GURO-923594 format. One line per field, with one value per atom (N, C-alpha, C): residue number from 1; atom name; z, y, x. Coordinates in Angstrom, 2 decimals, always signed. Last residue first. Example, Ala and Ser with C-alpha at 12.3 -4.5 7.8 and 13.67 -1.06 7.14 Angstrom:
num <- 2/2/2/1/1/1;
atomo <- N/CA/C/N/CA/C;
w <- +7.08/+7.14/+7.87/+7.80/+7.80/+7.80;
v <- -2.25/-1.06/+0.03/-5.69/-4.50/-3.30;
u <- +12.85/+13.67/+12.90/+13.19/+12.30/+13.20;
//
This chain:
num <- 46/46/46/45/45/45/44/44/44/43/43/43/42/42/42/41/41/41/40/40/40/39/39/39/38/38/38/37/37/37/36/36/36/35/35/35/34/34/34/33/33/33/32/32/32/31/31/31/30/30/30/29/29/29/28/28/28/27/27/27/26/26/26/25/25/25/24/24/24/23/23/23/22/22/22/21/21/21/20/20/20/19/19/19/18/18/18/17/17/17/16/16/16/15/15/15/14/14/14/13/13/13/12/12/12/11/11/11/10/10/10/9/9/9/8/8/8/7/7/7/6/6/6/5/5/5/4/4/4/3/3/3/2/2/2/1/1/1;
atomo <- N/CA/C/N/CA/C/N/CA/C/N/CA/C/N/CA/C/N/CA/C/N/CA/C/N/CA/C/N/CA/C/N/CA/C/N/CA/C/N/CA/C/N/CA/C/N/CA/C/N/CA/C/N/CA/C/N/CA/C/N/CA/C/N/CA/C/N/CA/C/N/CA/C/N/CA/C/N/CA/C/N/CA/C/N/CA/C/N/CA/C/N/CA/C/N/CA/C/N/CA/C/N/CA/C/N/CA/C/N/CA/C/N/CA/C/N/CA/C/N/CA/C/N/CA/C/N/CA/C/N/CA/C/N/CA/C/N/CA/C/N/CA/C/N/CA/C/N/CA/C/N/CA/C/N/CA/C/N/CA/C;
w <- +6.54/+5.28/+4.50/+9.97/+8.80/+7.53/+12.00/+11.63/+10.43/+12.42/+11.88/+11.44/+13.56/+12.25/+11.62/+16.03/+15.06/+13.66/+17.20/+16.93/+15.90/+17.36/+16.61/+16.24/+19.07/+17.68/+16.82/+21.42/+20.84/+19.37/+21.84/+21.72/+21.05/+21.98/+20.93/+20.75/+23.94/+22.98/+21.93/+25.51/+26.18/+25.23/+23.73/+24.46/+25.16/+20.68/+22.11/+22.76/+17.52/+18.37/+19.83/+15.83/+16.52/+17.36/+14.74/+13.85/+14.51/+16.96/+15.96/+15.02/+18.11/+18.81/+17.83/+16.19/+16.47/+17.18/+16.43/+15.16/+15.34/+18.98/+18.72/+17.41/+18.43/+19.38/+19.16/+16.41/+16.18/+17.13/+14.94/+16.28/+16.18/+12.56/+13.02/+14.39/+11.26/+12.60/+13.06/+8.64/+8.93/+10.25/+8.80/+7.84/+8.15/+10.66/+11.03/+10.09/+9.14/+10.29/+10.71/+7.26/+6.81/+7.95/+8.99/+8.10/+7.69/+10.26/+11.04/+10.16/+8.07/+8.85/+9.67/+7.36/+6.42/+7.15/+9.63/+9.24/+8.30/+9.55/+10.69/+10.33/+7.15/+7.28/+8.43/+6.25/+6.82/+6.89/+3.12/+4.48/+4.95/+0.44/+1.42/+2.86/-0.97/-1.17/-0.07/+0.00/+0.00/+0.00;
v <- +9.33/+9.06/+7.91/+8.31/+8.80/+8.45/+7.05/+8.39/+8.97/+4.70/+4.63/+5.99/+5.65/+4.99/+4.93/+6.60/+7.52/+6.92/+4.21/+5.27/+6.26/+2.91/+2.31/+3.37/+4.61/+4.45/+3.87/+4.14/+5.49/+5.41/+1.40/+1.90/+3.28/+1.22/+0.54/+1.11/+2.15/+3.13/+2.52/+0.00/+1.26/+2.25/-1.98/-2.14/-0.85/-0.62/-0.86/-1.05/-2.28/-1.09/-1.51/-4.44/-4.16/-2.90/-5.42/-4.65/-4.27/-6.46/-7.38/-6.69/-4.02/-4.88/-5.86/-3.21/-2.38/-3.19/-5.26/-5.08/-4.22/-4.81/-6.03/-5.93/-2.35/-2.42/-3.67/-3.08/-2.10/-2.23/-5.71/-5.26/-4.37/-6.90/-5.86/-5.31/-8.91/-9.14/-8.13/-8.11/-9.52/-9.71/-5.39/-5.89/-7.33/-5.41/-4.83/-5.30/-6.50/-7.24/-6.72/-4.43/-5.79/-6.61/-2.26/-2.23/-3.64/-3.14/-2.78/-2.88/-3.38/-4.57/-4.33/-0.66/-1.64/-2.92/+0.43/+0.85/-0.16/-0.84/-1.06/-0.69/+0.20/-1.24/-1.54/+3.18/+2.50/+1.01/+4.15/+3.64/+3.06/+4.81/+5.88/+5.44/+2.05/+3.23/+4.26/-1.17/+0.00/+1.24;
u <- -7.04/-7.77/-7.17/-7.08/-6.34/-7.10/-8.38/-8.86/-8.14/-7.04/-8.40/-8.92/-4.68/-4.64/-6.03/-5.67/-5.05/-5.05/-6.51/-7.48/-6.94/-4.02/-5.12/-6.15/-2.63/-2.16/-3.28/-4.10/-4.05/-3.64/-3.62/-4.99/-5.03/-0.77/-1.53/-2.94/+0.91/+0.38/-0.56/+1.62/+1.27/+0.60/+2.38/+1.12/+0.67/+3.71/+3.84/+2.47/+3.24/+3.19/+3.24/+3.12/+4.37/+4.40/+0.85/+1.72/+3.04/-0.39/+0.13/+1.11/-1.22/-0.25/+0.40/-3.07/-1.90/-0.82/-4.92/-4.22/-2.98/-5.89/-5.14/-4.36/-7.20/-6.09/-5.25/-9.19/-8.13/-6.95/-10.61/-10.21/-8.99/-11.18/-12.08/-11.74/-9.70/-10.23/-11.28/-9.04/-9.30/-10.05/-8.61/-9.61/-9.99/-6.50/-7.80/-8.90/-4.43/-4.95/-6.32/-4.10/-4.42/-5.01/-3.46/-4.63/-5.04/-1.05/-2.24/-3.49/+0.64/+0.31/-0.95/+0.73/+0.21/-0.21/+1.94/+0.60/-0.04/+4.45/+3.55/+2.12/+5.48/+5.26/+4.29/+3.62/+4.78/+4.46/+2.17/+2.05/+3.38/+2.36/+2.28/+2.13/+0.66/+1.49/+1.26/+0.84/+0.00/+0.88;
//
């Protein structure tokens, strides 16, 4: 996916499969301390 970091791409693909944003952020490699915030930020990006 053009314009995304590797973590963002992994997040998106996992989110499409599971529908769970926080778990998708964790799977993508984001810190457990920030996964919920990062998930919300990623979902709000166009």
